[in-house]
C-alpha positions as CSV (number, residue, x, y, z in Angstrom):
1,M,0.0,0.0,0.0
2,N,1.5,3.4,-1.0
3,K,1.0,6.7,0.8
4,N,-1.6,7.9,-1.7
5,T,-3.7,4.8,-1.1
6,A,-3.4,5.3,2.7
7,Q,-4.4,8.9,2.4
8,Q,-7.5,8.0,0.4
9,M,-8.4,5.4,2.9
10,G,-7.9,7.8,5.8
11,S,-10.2,10.4,4.1
12,E,-13.1,7.8,4.2
13,Q,-12.7,7.0,7.8
14,L,-14.5,8.4,10.8
15,N,-12.9,11.0,13.1
16,I,-11.2,9.3,16.1
17,I,-10.4,12.8,17.6
18,E,-12.1,16.1,17.1
19,A,-10.6,19.3,18.5
20,T,-12.7,22.4,18.3
21,G,-11.8,26.0,19.4
22,V,-9.0,24.7,21.7
23,Y,-6.9,27.2,23.6
24,K,-4.1,26.5,26.1
25,S,-2.4,29.1,28.3
26,Y,-0.2,29.1,31.4
27,P,0.2,31.7,34.1
28,L,3.5,33.4,34.2
29,G,3.6,35.8,37.1
30,E,0.6,38.1,36.6
31,V,0.1,37.4,32.9
32,Q,-1.2,34.5,30.9
33,V,1.1,33.0,28.2
34,D,-0.8,31.7,25.2
35,V,0.6,28.4,24.0
36,L,-2.1,27.2,21.7
37,M,-4.8,29.3,20.1
38,D,-8.0,28.4,18.2
39,I,-7.0,24.9,17.3
40,N,-9.5,23.1,15.1
41,L,-8.5,19.6,14.1
42,N,-9.9,16.3,13.0
43,I,-7.9,13.1,13.3
44,K,-9.3,10.3,11.1
45,Q,-9.2,6.7,12.2
46,G,-6.4,4.8,10.6
47,G,-4.3,7.8,9.7
48,F,-0.6,8.5,10.6
49,Y,-0.3,12.1,11.6
50,S,3.0,14.0,12.1
51,I,2.9,17.3,14.1
52,M,5.8,19.5,13.1
53,G,6.9,23.0,14.1
54,P,9.8,24.9,15.6
55,S,10.8,24.6,19.3
56,G,8.2,26.4,21.4
57,S,5.5,26.3,18.8
58,G,3.2,24.2,21.0
59,K,3.3,20.9,19.2
60,S,4.0,18.7,22.2
61,T,1.3,20.6,24.2
62,L,-1.1,19.8,21.4
63,L,-0.2,16.1,21.6
64,Y,-0.7,16.0,25.3
65,L,-4.1,17.7,25.0
66,L,-5.2,15.3,22.3
67,G,-4.1,12.4,24.6
68,G,-5.8,13.7,27.7
69,L,-2.5,14.2,29.5
70,D,-3.2,17.9,29.9
71,K,-6.4,20.0,29.8
72,P,-7.2,22.9,27.5
73,T,-8.0,26.3,28.9
74,K,-10.9,26.5,26.5
75,G,-12.5,24.4,23.8
76,S,-13.6,20.9,23.1
77,I,-11.7,17.7,22.6
78,R,-13.6,14.5,21.7
79,V,-11.9,11.1,21.5
80,K,-14.0,8.4,20.0
81,G,-17.1,10.5,20.6
82,K,-16.3,11.2,24.3
83,E,-15.7,14.7,25.5
84,L,-12.4,14.9,27.5
85,V,-13.1,18.4,28.9
86,G,-14.9,18.0,32.1
87,M,-14.5,14.2,32.2
88,E,-13.8,12.8,35.7
89,D,-10.2,12.0,36.4
90,E,-10.8,8.3,36.9
91,E,-12.8,7.9,33.7
92,E,-10.2,9.9,31.8
93,S,-7.4,7.7,33.2
94,K,-9.3,4.6,32.2
95,M,-9.8,5.9,28.7
96,R,-6.0,6.6,28.4
97,R,-5.2,3.1,29.5
98,R,-7.7,1.3,27.3
99,E,-8.0,3.5,24.2
100,M,-4.6,5.0,23.8
101,G,-0.9,4.0,23.9
102,F,1.9,6.5,24.6
103,V,5.5,6.4,23.4
104,F,8.0,9.0,24.6
105,Q,11.5,10.1,23.7
106,F,13.2,8.6,26.7
107,Y,11.3,5.3,26.8
108,N,10.0,5.6,30.4
109,L,10.8,2.0,31.2
110,I,11.3,0.6,34.7
111,P,14.9,-0.5,34.9
112,N,14.6,-3.4,37.3
113,L,11.7,-5.0,35.4
114,S,12.1,-7.4,32.5
115,V,11.0,-6.5,28.9
116,E,7.9,-8.7,29.4
117,E,7.1,-7.1,32.7
118,N,7.5,-3.6,31.3
119,I,5.2,-4.4,28.4
120,M,2.6,-5.9,30.7
121,L,2.4,-2.9,33.1
122,P,-0.7,-1.4,31.5
123,I,-2.5,-4.7,32.0
124,L,-1.6,-4.8,35.7
125,L,-2.6,-1.1,36.1
126,D,-6.0,-1.8,34.5
127,G,-6.6,-4.7,36.9
128,K,-6.7,-7.3,34.2
129,K,-5.2,-10.9,34.3
130,I,-1.8,-11.3,32.8
131,K,-2.5,-14.8,31.6
132,D,-5.3,-13.5,29.4
133,Y,-2.7,-11.5,27.5
134,E,0.1,-14.0,27.1
135,K,-0.7,-14.7,23.5
136,D,-0.8,-11.0,22.8
137,L,2.5,-10.6,24.4
138,R,4.1,-13.2,22.2
139,E,2.6,-11.7,19.1
140,I,3.7,-8.1,20.0
141,L,7.2,-9.2,20.9
142,E,7.4,-10.7,17.4
143,V,6.0,-7.5,15.8
144,V,8.6,-5.3,17.4
145,G,11.4,-7.8,16.8
146,L,12.2,-8.7,20.4
147,E,11.2,-12.4,20.6
148,D,14.5,-13.3,22.2
149,R,14.7,-10.4,24.6
150,G,11.7,-11.0,26.8
151,K,13.7,-11.8,29.9
152,F,16.2,-9.0,29.5
153,T,16.1,-5.8,31.5
154,P,16.2,-2.3,29.9
155,R,19.9,-1.8,30.9
156,E,20.8,-4.8,28.7
157,L,19.2,-3.3,25.6
158,S,20.2,-0.7,23.1
159,G,18.3,2.6,22.8
160,G,16.5,1.3,19.8
161,Q,15.5,-1.9,21.5
162,Q,14.3,0.1,24.5
163,Q,12.0,2.1,22.3
164,R,10.7,-1.1,20.8
165,V,9.7,-2.2,24.3
166,A,7.9,1.1,24.8
167,I,6.1,0.6,21.5
168,A,5.1,-2.9,22.6
169,R,3.9,-1.6,25.9
170,A,1.7,1.0,24.0
171,L,0.2,-1.8,22.0
172,I,-0.6,-4.4,24.7
173,N,-4.0,-3.1,25.6
174,R,-5.0,-3.2,21.9
175,P,-5.7,0.6,21.7
176,D,-6.9,2.2,18.5
177,L,-4.7,5.3,19.0
178,I,-0.9,5.6,19.5
179,L,0.6,9.0,20.5
180,A,4.3,9.4,20.2
181,D,6.4,12.5,21.4
182,E,9.7,12.7,19.5
183,P,10.0,8.9,19.4
184,I,13.3,8.9,17.6
185,G,14.7,12.1,19.2
186,N,17.2,10.1,21.3
187,L,18.3,7.7,18.6
188,D,20.9,7.7,15.8
189,S,19.7,8.1,12.3
190,K,19.9,4.4,11.3
191,T,18.0,3.3,14.4
192,G,15.5,6.1,14.0
193,T,14.7,4.9,10.5
194,E,14.1,1.4,11.8
195,I,11.7,2.7,14.5
196,M,9.8,4.8,11.9
197,T,9.5,1.8,9.6
198,L,8.1,-0.1,12.5
199,F,5.5,2.7,13.2
200,Q,4.5,2.7,9.5
201,K,4.1,-1.1,9.6
202,I,1.9,-0.9,12.7
203,N,-0.2,1.8,11.0
204,L,-0.6,0.0,7.7
205,Q,-0.9,-3.6,8.9
206,Q,-2.8,-3.1,12.2
207,G,-4.8,0.0,11.3
208,K,-3.7,1.9,14.4
209,T,-4.1,5.6,14.3
210,I,-0.7,7.2,15.1
211,I,0.0,10.8,16.0
212,Q,3.7,11.7,16.4
213,V,5.5,14.9,17.3
214,T,8.7,15.2,15.4
215,H,11.4,17.8,14.3
216,S,12.4,15.5,11.4
217,Q,11.0,16.0,8.0
218,E,12.2,12.6,7.1
219,A,10.3,11.0,10.0
220,A,7.2,13.0,9.1
221,G,7.4,11.5,5.6
222,Y,6.5,8.1,7.0
223,G,3.0,9.4,7.9
224,T,0.0,10.1,5.8
225,H,-0.9,13.6,7.1
226,L,1.2,16.6,8.2
227,I,0.0,19.1,10.8
228,S,2.2,22.2,10.9
229,V,2.2,24.3,14.1
230,R,3.7,27.8,14.4
231,D,3.3,30.3,17.2
232,G,0.5,28.3,18.8
233,R,-1.6,27.9,15.7
234,I,-2.1,25.3,13.0
235,C,-0.8,26.8,9.7
């Protein structure tokens, strides 16, 4: 499947996220600093979106708002038809665990846990039974190319392998949506290419909706849609 085909498919899909009139500001002394202003954005199910912009443009803040990790000052954000603004914290946490997977630049793995244990953390946090996900674990380890690393700890892995563990952890709860903040920002170019190829494979073969923040035009090229942010606005 080429990029044009993926774009055509994406245009026929329903919106998995709808952001309307979103603003975000932070207090700085006696003034309010506007970070995002009048954001209107639809994310279609099955798309691979890259958010790009210069440092300080608000792109990571936008990702955190779309993923419910932060709250807008004003506006509406709906994920799979559910309004995040005003949602109870417990319900929002449950949605993040079950409907979304997160991947960050510095992996956020627990160093004294094995690869398998790190991947299974969302299952434990959600109160589910590990044994019900053992088949999923085996399949996901194969998808990310770590079948022989399940008993290793993060300190025994390369940076690229650690990021693969983080991606596997994001997938274990079978979410429809993956959000990644600079997922290759801490990796060399060759490893970064391998990670982006893996994201593209997950998007095309599993139909996962992916939103990534990136500084890299090359990384953005693996996606199907580009969102440019400058001075707090989509341009």
